[in-house]
N, C-alpha and C positions, 0 to 999 in steps of 0.2 A: 896429325902427328901428336904423339903423347907429350904431355907436360909433366914437369917434376914439381912437386910441392913439398915443403918441409912441414912436418908435424912432429912435435916433441923432439926435434933434432934429427929425425930420420927422414930420408928421402922416400917419397911415395910416388909411384908412377900413376898418373891419372890419364886414362885413355881418352882420346878425343872421340867425337861423335861417330866417326866411321868405324873405329875400333870397337866401341861399345855396341854398335849395331851388329858387327860381326860376332862378338861374344853372345849377344842376344840370340842371333840365329843358331849358333852352335848349341846353346842351352835349349832353345826351342826344339831343335831336332831331337836331342836326347830325351827331353820330356815327352815329346810326341810319341817316340818309340816306346817309352815306358808306359804311357797311357794306353797305347795300342796293346801292349803285352798284358797290361792289367785288365783291359776289356776282355781279351781272350781268356785269361785266367778266371775272371769273374763269370764269364759265360760257361766255362768248363765246370766251375764249382756249382753254378746254378743247375747245370745238367746232371751233375752227380747227386745233388739234393733231390731232383725230380725222379731220378732212378730209385733212390732210397725210398722216396715217398710211394712210388709204385709198388715197392716191396713192403709197404705198411710200416715204415719207420717215420718218426717225426723229426723235423729239423731241430726242435728243442732238445731231443735226446742227444744229438750230435754236439749241440752247443754245450750241454752239460758235460759230456765226455771230454770235449776239448778244454773246457775250463778246469776240469779235474786233473788235467795233466800238469798244471802249474801250481805252485805253492799258494800264490795269492788267490787264484781261482778256486782252489779247493777250500781255502779259508772262507771265501765268500759263500760258496755252496753250503758249507756247514752252518754258517750263521743264518742263511736264508732258511735252511731246513729246520733249525732249532726254533726259529721265530714262527714258522708255519705250524710246527708241531705244538708249540705253546698255545697258539690261538685256537687250533683245532681242539686241544684239550680243554681250554676254557669254555668253548661253546658246545662241547660235548659231541663233536663229530667223531665217529668211529673210524679213524684212519691210523695207520702206523701199527697195525696189529702185529706184523712180523717183527718189528723192532722191539715191541713190548714182550714178545715171546721169551726173549732172553734176559729180561729185566727181572731181578729178584724181587723188587718192590712192585708187584702187579697192581695195575690201576683198577680201582673199584669204581666202575662207572655208575653204579647205583648211588654210592656215597657222593660222588661228584655231581650227579643230577640234583640231589637234595641240596648240596652246597650252592649250586648255581641258582636254584629256585629261591633260596633264602636271600642270596646277594641281589637278586632281581626284585626283592621285596614282594614276592608272590606268597599267597597263603600256603600253609603246610597242607599239601594234598598230593600224595604219591600218584604218579601216572597210572591210568587205568590198566595199561599193559603190563604193569609191574606185578610180579607174583607176591602173594601175601607174605611169604617167608622173607622177602627182600625189604619189606617195610621198615624193620628196625634199622637196617643200614642206611636207607633213605632218610629216616628221621635223624640218625646220628649226623649225617652229612648236612641236613637242614639246620640242626642245632649248631654245628660248627660254622656254617655260613652265616647264621643269624648272629653268632658271637662276633665274627669278623665285621659284619655290617654294623652292629651296635658299637663296636670299638671305633669304627670309622666315623660314625655319627658323633660319638662323644669327643673324639679327637678334633674333628673339624666343625662340629656344631651344625650339621646339615639338617634340613627339613626332609620329611618323607618324600615330597614331590620332586626334589632336586636330584633326580636319578643320575644324570650325566656326571655331575661333580661328585656325587656320592659313589658312583662306580670307580672313579679315579681315586677317591680317598680309600675305598675298600682295597683297591689294588696296592696302594701304598702300605696299608696295614698288612696285607698278605706278604708283601716283600719284606717288611720289617720283622714279621713273625718267622719267615723262612731264613732270615739272616742270623 
């Protein structure tokens, strides 16, 4: 039999053990049905991914497409892409050619290679595969990178061997120059 209890002036019905057991069984049945449906749906979704994989699609592609359908997911995808593009640009990996096709400020990869070499504190030596006519652009990039590196050293007082901290300081200087 249920008991009544007063809480803050209101009567609350507290079920006895038999009633709680009956409520538990009711919830258990509903949850079991839901879990069974979920297992079927999960199996169906897994089968759909397998079919798509057989047709040479990646699960990641569908994940991206589903994320792009929501405002928050699209924002996350844009932030991830911008971060990846920035890192690829910093390390000189040639990706993103199509997006750069429509950019009025075309990226000068030779200039950036010189800048990267200077920031890595490497000697001024254009790569052997670089055409002689591109050497002035490489040297201009090297000079710019050396200027950034020296500014970072002056600002932070780093020694030549302290490359990890020096790189972080160079990134700070680049960010301050860009701002």
